[in-house]
N, C-alpha and C positions, 0 to 999 in steps of 0.2 A: 504494500500500500504506500502510495506517495505521500510525503508529509504535506500538511496544509501550508500554503505560502502565507507569509505574514500579511501581505496586502489583502488577502482574503479573510484571514483570521481576525484582523483588527476590526473591520465593520461588524463582523459576526459577534464579537465580544461586546462591542458598544451596544448593539441592538439587544443583546441578552441582558446587559446591565439596565438599560432603559426600560425594558419589559419588566424586570424585577422591581424597579422603582415604582412603576405604574401599579403593579400588583400590590405592593406593600402599602401604597397610599390610597388604593381603591379608585384610581383614575385610569383613563385610557392611555395607551402608548402615545397617541396623537397629542393629548394634553401635556404629557411630559416633554415631548419634543417642542411644543409651542412654548412652554415655560423656559426651556433651555435656550431657545432662540431669543425670546424676549430678554432674558438675563444677559445674554451675549450682546444684544443690540444696545441695551441700556448701559452696559459697562464698557462697550467697545471691544470686548473679547469674543472672538469667534471660534477659536480652537478649543476643543474639549479639554486639552491639557491646561490651557490658560484658565478655563472655568474651574477645573479641579484645583489648580494652584490657588485661585481666589478663595475657594471654599476652605481649603486647608489653612491658609494664612488667616482667614477670618475666624478660625476655630469652629467652623460648622461641622467638620469631619476630621477624623484622625486616621492615620494609617498604621496598621499593625503588620509588620513584616514577619512576624512569627519568630521562632527560635532558630 
């Protein structure tokens, strides 16, 4: 079996994460993507990594890298 290429795995992982957020909040996937877009538009940040960095720096989320 051929390994999954990173350019294909990245969007798949992002969609999986957004779907999990929607499920946890009890909203639709489309609502999550709209909120993400609006936050990006209002902050001037468009890349998911920039938005993640903003959330981490604001103390909204933390990262556990495990042991």
